C-alpha positions in Angstrom: 27.5 -12.7 26.8 25.5 -10.0 27.1 22.7 -9.9 29.7 19.3 -8.0 29.1 19.3 -5.8 31.9 15.1 -5.7 31.8 14.6 -9.6 31.3 17.9 -11.3 31.9 18.2 -13.2 28.5 21.3 -13.5 27.0 23.2 -12.3 23.6 25.9 -13.8 21.8 26.0 -10.9 19.3 25.9 -6.5 19.9 23.5 -6.9 17.1 20.8 -9.3 18.4 20.9 -7.5 22.2 20.1 -4.0 20.6 16.9 -5.7 18.4 15.7 -7.2 21.3 16.0 -4.4 23.3 14.3 -2.1 20.8 11.3 -4.5 19.8 11.0 -6.1 23.6 11.4 -3.1 26.1 11.1 0.2 23.8 8.8 1.2 26.8 11.8 0.8 29.1 14.3 2.3 27.2 14.4 5.5 29.4 13.7 4.3 32.5 16.3 3.1 35.0 18.1 -0.3 34.4 20.8 -2.5 35.9 23.7 -4.2 34.9 23.5 -7.8 35.6 27.1 -8.6 33.9 29.0 -10.8 36.1 30.5 -8.7 39.1 28.6 -6.1 38.6 25.5 -4.2 39.8 25.3 -0.4 38.7 22.4 0.9 37.9 22.2 3.8 35.0 19.8 6.4 34.3 18.0 4.9 30.9 19.5 2.4 28.4 21.2 4.5 26.3 23.9 5.0 29.5 24.1 1.6 30.0 25.0 0.9 26.7 27.8 3.5 27.6 28.6 1.6 30.6 28.6 -2.0 28.3 31.1 -0.4 25.7 33.7 1.1 28.2 33.6 -1.1 31.1 32.8 -4.4 29.6 34.4 -4.2 26.2 31.4 -4.6 24.3 31.8 -2.5 21.0 28.6 -0.8 19.8 28.3 1.1 16.8 29.7 4.9 18.0 26.9 6.4 15.9 24.1 4.3 17.7 25.5 5.0 21.4 26.1 9.2 20.8 22.3 9.8 18.6 20.2 9.3 21.5 17.2 11.2 19.6 17.5 9.1 16.3 17.5 6.6 18.3 14.3 7.2 19.4 12.5 8.7 16.5 13.9 5.8 14.0 13.5 2.1 15.8 10.4 0.7 15.0 7.5 0.5 17.7 7.2 -3.1 17.2 5.5 -5.7 19.5 6.7 -9.3 19.7 8.1 -9.6 15.4 6.3 -13.0 15.5 3.0 -11.5 16.1 3.9 -9.3 13.0 5.3 -11.6 10.3 2.0 -13.9 9.8 2.8 -17.3 8.2 0.3 -17.2 6.1 -0.3 -13.5 5.0 -3.3 -12.4 2.7 -1.5 -10.1 0.0 -3.0 -7.5 -2.6 -2.6 -8.2 -6.1 -0.4 -5.1 -6.5 2.1 -6.6 -3.9 2.6 -10.8 -4.9 1.2 -12.9 -7.4 -0.7 -15.3 -5.0 -1.3 -15.3 -1.8 -0.4 -18.5 -1.4 3.2 -17.7 -2.3 4.3 -17.2 0.9 7.3 -18.9 2.3 7.4 -22.7 2.1 8.9 -24.9 4.7 8.1 -28.0 2.5 10.6 -30.4 0.5 10.0 -29.9 -2.7 11.3 -32.5 -5.5 14.6 -31.3 -7.0 14.6 -33.2 -10.3 17.8 -30.9 -11.7 19.4 -27.5 -11.1 17.4 -25.8 -13.2 14.9 -26.5 -10.9 16.2 -26.0 -7.9 17.1 -22.6 -8.8 13.4 -21.8 -9.4 12.5 -23.1 -6.3 15.1 -20.9 -3.7 14.1 -17.8 -6.1 10.8 -18.3 -5.7 11.1 -18.9 -2.3 13.3 -16.2 -1.3 11.2 -13.6 -2.9 7.9 -14.9 -1.4 9.4 -14.2 2.1 11.1 -10.5 0.8 7.4 -9.8 -0.3 6.1 -11.1 3.3 8.3 -8.1 4.9 7.6 -5.3 2.6 3.0 -6.0 3.2 3.8 -5.7 7.2 2.9 -1.4 6.9 4.9 -0.8 10.5 7.8 -2.3 9.6 10.5 0.4 7.9 12.1 -0.5 5.0 15.7 0.1 6.6 14.6 -2.2 9.1 13.6 -4.6 6.6 17.0 -4.1 4.7 18.7 -4.8 8.0 17.0 -7.7 8.6 17.5 -8.8 4.6 22.0 -8.0 5.7 21.6 -10.3 8.5 19.8 -13.5 7.2 21.9 -13.2 4.5 25.1 -13.7 6.7 23.1 -16.6 8.4 22.8 -17.9 4.8 26.1 -17.8 3.7 27.9 -18.6 7.3 25.9 -21.2 8.6 23.7 -23.1 5.7 26.4 -22.9 3.0 28.8 -24.6 5.7 26.8 -27.3 6.5 25.7 -28.5 3.0 29.8 -28.5 2.0 30.6 -30.7 4.9 27.7 -32.8 3.4 29.3 -32.3 -0.1 32.6 -33.6 1.0 30.9 -36.6 2.5 28.4 -37.6 0.4 28.4 -41.0 -1.6 31.4 -41.0 -4.5 28.8 -41.9 -7.1 26.5 -39.0 -6.5 27.2 -36.4 -8.8 29.4 -33.5 -6.8 28.5 -30.7 -9.3 25.3 -30.7 -8.7 25.5 -30.3 -5.3 28.2 -27.5 -6.3 25.7 -25.5 -8.7 23.3 -26.2 -5.8 25.6 -24.5 -2.9 26.0 -21.6 -5.8 22.5 -20.5 -5.7 21.5 -20.4 -2.6 25.0 -17.9 -1.8 23.5 -16.0 -4.6 19.8 -16.1 -3.3 19.9 -12.5 -2.2 21.4 -11.0 -4.6 18.1 -9.2 -6.3 17.3 -7.7 -2.7 20.4 -6.6 -1.2 18.9 -3.1 -1.3 15.6 -1.4 -1.6 15.7 -0.2 -5.1 16.8 -4.0 -6.1 14.0 -5.3 -4.7 11.1 -3.1 -6.5 13.0 -3.7 -9.8 12.5 -7.5 -9.2 9.1 -7.6 -8.3 8.8 -4.7 -11.2 10.2 -7.0 -14.0 8.7 -10.2 -12.5 5.6 -8.9 -13.2 4.0 -8.8 -9.6 4.7 -5.1 -8.4 2.7 -2.2 -10.0 4.4 1.4 -9.8 2.5 4.1 -10.3 2.6 6.3 -13.3 3.4 10.0 -13.6 0.6 11.8 -15.9 1.7 15.9 -16.5 -1.5 17.8 -16.2 -0.3 21.1 -16.7 2.9 23.1 -17.5 3.3 26.6 -16.0 6.4 28.9 -16.5 8.4 30.6 -13.5 11.6 32.5 -13.2 14.9 31.4 -11.4 18.3 33.2 -10.9 21.3 31.4 -12.4 24.9 32.6 -12.8 23.4 36.2 -11.7 20.6 36.6 -14.9 17.0 35.7 -14.5 16.1 33.2 -16.9 12.5 31.2 -17.4 11.8 27.8 -16.4 9.1 25.6 -17.4 7.4 23.6 -14.4 5.4 20.4 -14.9 2.4 19.8 -12.3 2.3 15.8 -12.1 -0.4 13.3 -10.2 0.5 9.6 -9.5 -2.1 7.4 -11.3 -2.1 3.0 -10.9 -3.5 1.2 -13.4 -6.8 0.4 -12.7 -7.0 -2.5 -15.2 -4.1 -4.2 -14.2 -4.6 -4.2 -10.3 -8.0 -5.6 -11.2 -6.7 -8.5 -13.5 -4.1 -9.5 -10.9 -7.2 -9.2 -7.7 -9.6 -11.2 -10.4 -6.6 -13.8 -11.0 -5.9 -14.8 -7.7 -7.6 -18.1 -6.6 -11.2 -18.4 -5.9 -11.6 -14.9 -6.1 -13.7 -14.5 -9.4 -15.5 -17.9 -8.6 -16.8 -16.5 -5.1 -17.6 -12.9 -6.4 -19.8 -14.7 -9.3 -21.7 -16.9 -6.6 -22.3 -14.1 -4.4 -23.6 -12.0 -6.8 -26.3 -15.1 -8.1 -27.1 -14.9 -4.4 -28.1 -11.2 -4.3 -30.1 -11.6 -7.1 -31.8 -14.3 -6.0 -32.5 -12.9 -2.1 -36.3 -11.6 -1.3 -34.7 -8.9 0.6 -32.8 -5.9 -0.3 -29.1 -6.9 1.1 -27.3 -5.5 -2.0 -26.7 -2.4 -4.5 -26.5 -5.2 -7.2 -31.0 -5.3 -6.4 -31.3 -1.3 -6.9 -33.3 -0.6 -10.0 -30.0 1.8 -11.1 -27.5 -1.1 -11.1 -30.3 -2.8 -12.9 -30.4 -0.2 -15.8 -26.7 0.0 -16.1 -26.6 -3.8 -16.3 -29.3 -4.1 -19.0 -26.9 -2.3 -21.2 -24.4 -4.7 -21.3 -26.6 -7.6 -23.2 -25.8 -10.7 -21.4 -22.4 -9.8 -20.5 -20.8 -9.8 -17.0 -20.5 -6.7 -15.6 -19.0 -5.9 -12.5 -19.9 -2.6 -10.1 -17.3 -0.3 -9.5 -17.3 2.1 -6.2 -14.6 5.3 -6.1 -14.0 6.7 -2.8 -12.0 10.5 -3.1 -10.7 12.3 0.0 -7.6 14.6 1.0 -5.2 13.4 3.2 -3.7 16.1 5.3 0.3 15.1 6.1 2.8 16.5 8.2 0.2 19.1 10.0 1.8 22.4 9.6 0.4 24.9 11.4 -0.7 28.3 11.1 0.0 29.7 7.3 1.6 26.7 6.1 -1.8 24.6 6.9 -2.9 22.7 3.4 0.3 23.4 1.5 1.1 19.4 1.5 -2.2 18.3 1.7 -3.0 15.3 -1.0 -5.8 14.2 -2.1 -6.2 10.7 -2.8 -8.6 8.4 -5.2 -9.8 4.8 -4.0 -11.7 2.2 -5.8 -13.3 -1.2 -4.6 -15.7 -3.9 -6.2 -18.9 -3.2 -5.0 -19.9 -7.2 -5.6 -17.3 -9.0 -3.8 -18.9 -10.9 -0.2 -19.7 -8.9 2.6 -16.8 -10.2 4.7 -14.0 -9.6 2.4 -15.7 -6.1 1.0 -14.2 -3.9 3.8 -11.0 -5.5 4.3 -8.1 -2.7 3.7 -6.4 -5.3 1.1 -9.6 -5.1 -1.0 -10.2 -1.2 -1.3 -6.8 -0.2 -4.1 -5.1 2.8 -4.9 -6.1 4.5 -7.7 -4.8 7.8 -7.7 -2.6 10.9 -5.5 -2.3 14.5 -6.5 -1.7 17.8 -4.9 -4.8 19.5 -3.1 -3.7 22.7 -4.6 -2.7 21.4 -7.4 -6.4 20.6 -7.7 -7.2 23.7 -7.1 -5.4 25.3 -9.9 -6.1 22.3 -12.7 -9.7 21.7 -11.7 -11.5 18.5 -12.6 -11.3 17.9 -16.1 -7.2 17.7 -15.8 -7.1 16.2 -12.7 -9.4 13.2 -13.2 -9.2 12.8 -17.5 -6.9 10.0 -16.8 -9.1 8.6 -14.7 -12.4 8.7 -16.6 -10.3 7.5 -19.6 -9.5 4.0 -17.6 -12.8 3.5 -16.4 -14.3 4.3 -20.2 -12.0 1.7 -21.5 -13.2 -1.1 -18.7 -16.7 -0.1 -19.7 -16.4 -0.1 -23.2 -13.6 -2.7 -24.2 -13.5 -4.7 -20.7 -10.7 -6.6 -19.1 -9.8 -10.6 -20.3 -8.6 -12.7 -17.3 -7.4 -16.2 -17.0 -8.7 -18.2 -14.7 -7.5 -21.7 -14.3 -6.9 -22.2 -17.8 -9.9 -20.2 -19.5 -10.2 -16.7 -20.6 -12.8 -14.7 -19.8 -14.0 -11.2 -20.2 -15.5 -9.0 -17.6 -16.8 -5.4 -17.9 -17.0 -2.9 -15.3 -19.6 0.2 -15.2 -19.0 3.3 -12.3 -21.9 2.7 -10.1 -21.1 5.3 -7.4 -18.8 7.8 -6.0 -18.3 8.1 -2.0 -17.0 10.5 0.2 -17.6 12.9 2.7 -19.7 16.6 1.8 -16.4 18.0 1.4 -15.1 15.6 -1.1 -18.4 15.1 -3.0 -19.0 18.7 -3.7 -15.1 19.2 -4.9 -15.0 16.1 -7.1 -19.1 16.7 -8.7 -18.1 20.4 -9.4 -20.5 22.1 -6.1 -19.1 25.0 -3.8 -16.9 23.4 -1.7 -17.2 26.3 1.3 -20.5 25.4 3.7 -20.5 29.0 4.3 -21.8 30.1 0.8 -25.4 31.1 0.1 -25.5 27.6 -1.3 -23.7 24.6 -0.9 -26.4 22.1 -0.8 -25.9 19.6 -3.8 -29.1 17.9 -3.0 -31.1 21.0 -3.5 -31.0 24.6 -4.2 -32.0 25.6 -0.7 -30.0 28.6 0.3 -28.3 28.9 3.7 -31.3 30.6 5.0 -33.7 28.1 4.3 -31.6 24.9 5.2 -31.1 26.4 9.0 -35.1 26.6 9.6 -36.5 24.2 7.0 -37.8 20.7 8.9 -40.0 19.6 5.6 -38.9 18.8 2.1 -40.0 20.9 -0.5 -40.0 18.8 -4.0 -39.7 22.0 -5.7 -36.1 22.6 -4.8 -34.9 19.6 -5.5 -32.2 18.8 -8.2 -33.7 17.6 -11.4 -31.8 16.9 -15.0 -33.1 19.9 -16.1 -32.8 22.8 -13.6 -29.1 21.5 -12.9 -28.0 21.7 -16.9 -29.8 25.4 -16.6 -27.7 25.9 -13.6 -24.5 24.3 -15.0 -24.6 27.1 -18.0 -24.9 30.4 -15.2 -23.3 28.7 -12.5 -26.1 29.6 -9.8 -26.8 27.6 -6.7 -24.2 26.2 -5.7 -22.6 24.8 -9.1 -19.3 25.9 -10.2 -18.9 23.9 -13.1 -21.1 20.3 -14.7 -19.8 17.3 -13.3 -17.3 15.4 -15.6 -18.5 12.3 -14.5 -21.7 12.5 -16.1 
């Protein structure tokens, strides 16, 4: 029996004791702790020397690497609050994670008519439980794999034994073959989730995981030294793209999503106050082109993401550019939730500068064009319905919008303002709008030809 030095809680196994300390007392792992084992009251500078003491003096067997690798424990142990507060008993899942938000782990007692029905129930409940773990973004995948392993041991060494005892003492009239089959099914319930690779493969084959696709945008010729000789090598530059159509289909087929959205659209159109972009003249003109069809507005969001945070000359070498999308017509209480803002594309920012907007965003434009022309067929409550989509706006900060729309990205340049043609000096002193400086379709076309007033290239979204 191991006693926690911080709260005096007792544990039967070394693994559960270590997990408890990492989750409940992570902030105290480097503070002084006292041994509360029977007949011992020694104090130690930190939790790591205390673990070594337990191993040497009280015959508690820890993993040797876990004892000695102090830095690894600090860097890799999850900084969690209470574990129960992390796993929502009724989580809301995105369409790219699981099939339905109601597919959470259920502890009801479903009726079992045959072994095939039982197998379906067991597999669904286990896959839903693993989905909940993967939906908690702060849980490392290594921790999830370890947790699944511990649950698998509990599953086989406790539950199976109990059912086997019941099977041996059951009424002879009851078919033992069905019970034996059920035990076998439970015993192999986690076979699809033993590793991270198997878990993702299972969700992909089940059609509930939308994996990104690699799109080659350009190839470059470089050289390398092999066996003392220099040879030419073709290097492909790729971007990661997620299918917008697949994500929208999964999202709109979730229970009540489509019906709630349609009700909200009608409420916005009937409102006398201006409460939505659905009431704008721009959207009314777009909607009129679809001649009575159901059309939803799309918002694209573009921004850069700095990872690793290198300094000096290495700054920005790992910078990524991300494209997100969302529906501009869902109810307000859901529109800003992260699970309703979907990732569409990731690419290296340096590759973007080299390849240009046309190559980087061509696939994105093709997807949006397909949704606008052909629409998306969704099945809700057994009824097929076609929904069309149209791009309403591109959202981002000044740097991102200038970049994606083909304007200069240096705000020290002479002309950087995308709304008008005022130069740097005029923007510093101008206090009143000059209508002659505003960009129009006519002067924008002219500036695209001579690349003047801050225009580097014509916007590919036009």
